[in-house]
LOVEX-74275 format. One record per residue (C-alpha): residue number from 0; residue in one letter; z, y, x. Coordinates in Angstrom, 3 decimals. Last residue first. Layout:
[atom NUM, "A", [Z, Y, X]] ...
//
This chain:
[atom 171, "X", [95.187, 157.588, 129.443]] [atom 170, "X", [94.205, 160.263, 131.869]] [atom 169, "X", [90.953, 159.656, 133.741]] [atom 168, "X", [91.570, 159.726, 137.466]] [atom 167, "X", [89.968, 162.698, 139.224]] [atom 166, "X", [93.041, 164.896, 138.899]] [atom 165, "X", [95.324, 162.155, 140.298]] [atom 164, "X", [93.056, 161.670, 143.268]] [atom 163, "X", [92.896, 165.389, 143.965]] [atom 162, "X", [96.725, 165.608, 143.981]] [atom 161, "X", [96.980, 162.653, 146.389]] [atom 160, "X", [94.396, 164.093, 148.729]] [atom 159, "X", [96.083, 167.580, 148.618]] [atom 158, "X", [98.355, 167.136, 151.543]] [atom 157, "X", [96.268, 164.668, 153.495]] [atom 156, "X", [94.249, 167.046, 155.733]] [atom 155, "X", [97.154, 169.511, 156.018]] [atom 154, "X", [99.545, 166.695, 156.816]] [atom 153, "X", [97.307, 165.370, 159.566]] [atom 152, "X", [96.821, 168.802, 161.137]] [atom 151, "X", [100.573, 169.444, 161.075]] [atom 150, "X", [101.404, 166.064, 162.456]] [atom 149, "X", [98.959, 166.588, 165.304]] [atom 148, "X", [100.236, 170.039, 166.100]] [atom 147, "X", [103.825, 168.875, 166.038]] [atom 146, "X", [103.021, 165.849, 168.211]] [atom 145, "X", [101.281, 168.062, 170.719]] [atom 144, "X", [104.156, 170.447, 170.881]] [atom 143, "X", [106.701, 167.607, 171.114]] [atom 142, "X", [104.746, 166.064, 173.956]] [atom 141, "X", [104.393, 169.327, 175.854]] [atom 140, "X", [108.107, 170.049, 175.349]] [atom 139, "X", [109.096, 166.528, 176.435]] [atom 138, "X", [106.839, 166.821, 179.499]] [atom 137, "X", [108.465, 170.104, 180.543]] [atom 136, "X", [111.934, 168.717, 179.918]] [atom 135, "X", [111.196, 165.552, 181.948]] [atom 134, "X", [110.013, 167.651, 184.871]] [atom 133, "X", [112.964, 170.013, 184.625]] [atom 132, "X", [115.294, 166.997, 184.594]] [atom 131, "X", [113.723, 165.708, 187.783]] [atom 130, "X", [114.217, 169.185, 189.326]] [atom 129, "X", [117.829, 169.249, 188.339]] [atom 128, "X", [118.441, 165.654, 189.610]] [atom 127, "X", [116.793, 166.359, 192.930]] [atom 126, "X", [118.789, 169.628, 193.431]] [atom 125, "X", [122.028, 167.875, 192.657]] [atom 124, "X", [121.205, 164.902, 194.858]] [atom 123, "X", [120.372, 167.125, 197.817]] [atom 122, "X", [123.542, 169.222, 197.232]] [atom 121, "X", [125.681, 166.038, 197.263]] [atom 120, "X", [123.830, 164.603, 200.278]] [atom 119, "X", [124.135, 167.609, 202.611]] [atom 118, "X", [125.579, 165.646, 205.498]] [atom 117, "X", [125.190, 167.482, 208.717]] [atom 116, "X", [124.505, 165.750, 212.092]] [atom 115, "X", [121.282, 167.497, 213.011]] [atom 114, "X", [119.216, 164.522, 211.761]] [atom 113, "X", [121.000, 164.590, 208.459]] [atom 112, "X", [120.236, 168.315, 208.001]] [atom 111, "X", [116.553, 167.687, 208.679]] [atom 110, "X", [116.562, 164.695, 206.300]] [atom 109, "X", [118.138, 166.750, 203.558]] [atom 108, "X", [115.993, 169.754, 204.112]] [atom 107, "X", [112.766, 167.766, 204.166]] [atom 106, "X", [113.784, 165.940, 200.984]] [atom 105, "X", [114.621, 169.204, 199.280]] [atom 104, "X", [111.182, 170.670, 200.302]] [atom 103, "X", [109.565, 167.513, 198.844]] [atom 102, "X", [111.575, 167.990, 195.643]] [atom 101, "X", [110.330, 171.608, 195.471]] [atom 100, "X", [106.786, 170.276, 195.601]] [atom 99, "X", [107.571, 167.733, 192.914]] [atom 98, "X", [109.123, 170.499, 190.708]] [atom 97, "X", [106.108, 172.756, 191.227]] [atom 96, "X", [103.783, 169.897, 190.156]] [atom 95, "X", [105.849, 169.410, 187.030]] [atom 94, "X", [105.791, 173.127, 186.198]] [atom 93, "X", [102.077, 173.435, 186.897]] [atom 92, "X", [101.397, 170.428, 184.758]] [atom 91, "X", [103.483, 171.927, 181.898]] [atom 90, "X", [101.447, 175.132, 182.078]] [atom 89, "X", [98.130, 173.364, 181.505]] [atom 88, "X", [95.010, 173.244, 183.783]] [atom 87, "X", [92.538, 170.482, 183.068]] [atom 86, "X", [90.789, 169.072, 186.087]] [atom 85, "X", [92.881, 170.974, 188.695]] [atom 84, "X", [96.055, 170.271, 186.779]] [atom 83, "X", [95.289, 166.534, 186.688]] [atom 82, "X", [94.595, 166.618, 190.452]] [atom 81, "X", [97.845, 168.461, 191.063]] [atom 80, "X", [99.727, 165.912, 188.908]] [atom 79, "X", [98.296, 162.994, 190.902]] [atom 78, "X", [98.853, 164.604, 194.311]] [atom 77, "X", [102.410, 165.650, 193.434]] [atom 76, "X", [103.084, 162.067, 192.297]] [atom 75, "X", [101.926, 160.689, 195.666]] [atom 74, "X", [104.109, 163.277, 197.529]] [atom 73, "X", [107.111, 162.414, 195.291]] [atom 72, "X", [106.708, 158.713, 195.921]] [atom 71, "X", [106.449, 159.262, 199.665]] [atom 70, "X", [109.346, 161.677, 199.720]] [atom 69, "X", [111.482, 159.175, 197.733]] [atom 68, "X", [110.696, 156.142, 199.871]] [atom 67, "X", [112.875, 157.327, 202.767]] [atom 66, "X", [115.831, 156.696, 200.418]] [atom 65, "X", [115.895, 153.080, 201.532]] [atom 64, "X", [117.666, 154.092, 204.751]] [atom 63, "X", [120.111, 156.561, 203.226]] [atom 62, "X", [122.391, 154.022, 201.505]] [atom 61, "X", [125.372, 155.124, 203.573]] [atom 60, "X", [126.292, 151.627, 204.636]] [atom 59, "X", [122.678, 150.697, 205.332]] [atom 58, "X", [119.686, 149.326, 203.432]] [atom 57, "X", [120.816, 150.232, 199.923]] [atom 56, "X", [119.531, 147.907, 197.230]] [atom 55, "X", [120.673, 149.035, 193.744]] [atom 54, "X", [119.972, 152.722, 194.446]] [atom 53, "X", [116.459, 151.928, 195.644]] [atom 52, "X", [115.736, 149.786, 192.563]] [atom 51, "X", [117.116, 152.557, 190.290]] [atom 50, "X", [114.940, 155.206, 192.030]] [atom 49, "X", [111.872, 152.979, 191.650]] [atom 48, "X", [112.606, 152.598, 187.959]] [atom 47, "X", [112.936, 156.352, 187.638]] [atom 46, "X", [109.618, 156.799, 189.472]] [atom 45, "X", [107.977, 154.375, 186.980]] [atom 44, "X", [109.324, 156.321, 184.006]] [atom 43, "X", [108.071, 159.556, 185.648]] [atom 42, "X", [104.595, 158.023, 185.948]] [atom 41, "X", [104.718, 156.920, 182.293]] [atom 40, "X", [105.432, 160.543, 181.294]] [atom 39, "X", [102.620, 161.605, 183.583]] [atom 38, "X", [100.172, 159.301, 181.876]] [atom 37, "X", [101.276, 160.301, 178.379]] [atom 36, "X", [100.950, 163.961, 179.068]] [atom 35, "X", [97.610, 163.332, 180.739]] [atom 34, "X", [96.416, 161.514, 177.604]] [atom 33, "X", [97.489, 164.532, 175.583]] [atom 32, "X", [94.304, 166.498, 175.054]] [atom 31, "X", [91.774, 163.687, 174.950]] [atom 30, "X", [94.351, 161.449, 173.322]] [atom 29, "X", [94.724, 163.700, 170.287]] [atom 28, "X", [96.784, 162.332, 167.455]] [atom 27, "X", [97.969, 159.163, 169.167]] [atom 26, "X", [98.410, 161.033, 172.372]] [atom 25, "X", [100.933, 163.394, 170.802]] [atom 24, "X", [102.980, 160.483, 169.516]] [atom 23, "X", [102.805, 158.673, 172.827]] [atom 22, "X", [103.889, 161.909, 174.563]] [atom 21, "X", [106.878, 162.297, 172.227]] [atom 20, "X", [107.862, 158.695, 172.898]] [atom 19, "X", [107.505, 159.087, 176.668]] [atom 18, "X", [109.424, 162.344, 176.809]] [atom 17, "X", [112.208, 160.829, 174.752]] [atom 16, "X", [112.216, 157.721, 176.926]] [atom 15, "X", [112.286, 159.764, 180.135]] [atom 14, "X", [115.166, 161.915, 178.859]] [atom 13, "X", [117.168, 158.876, 177.776]] [atom 12, "X", [116.589, 157.259, 181.164]] [atom 11, "X", [117.574, 160.414, 183.041]] [atom 10, "X", [120.836, 160.606, 180.936]] [atom 9, "X", [121.638, 156.952, 181.733]] [atom 8, "X", [120.758, 157.486, 185.419]] [atom 7, "X", [123.092, 160.425, 185.627]] [atom 6, "X", [125.884, 158.468, 183.879]] [atom 5, "X", [125.452, 155.560, 186.299]] [atom 4, "X", [125.415, 158.039, 189.210]] [atom 3, "X", [128.849, 159.166, 188.147]] [atom 2, "X", [129.264, 162.615, 186.736]] [atom 1, "X", [131.748, 165.190, 188.047]] [atom 0, "X", [133.991, 167.262, 185.907]] 
//
């Protein structure tokens, strides 16, 4: 069973939204720790939008001309995530940076093959989609972890507040 590009974009959109919502939740509890998670989730949402625009406006019959923007976007994103990793190392940042680096290698392989007369588009798209999925998964896990820790701390602070208030109230 093969998926259409519309189905792939739908799945990618759902994954980005989930990662973004989880990152927002984590950042609400601890922005200092999860501001990077939120920022990179927003960056992936922006990259997804750029991908949709490029897909909707191909510059040639094969649609390869506008795809030249992908290596540039991935290089910029790799620089951003690498900087964030250098300032505050986290495993999820290393995973996302590695995926951007691997995407750059895939871009190079695709364009090199295309220049030598070989069309490796289907493999290129598969690798790109798997790496983008890995990025969204890493961010979703980081956001879910931060949200769980934040909710746990909030619940432990407020768990006994209601009981204490009832015990302090004079009974009638």
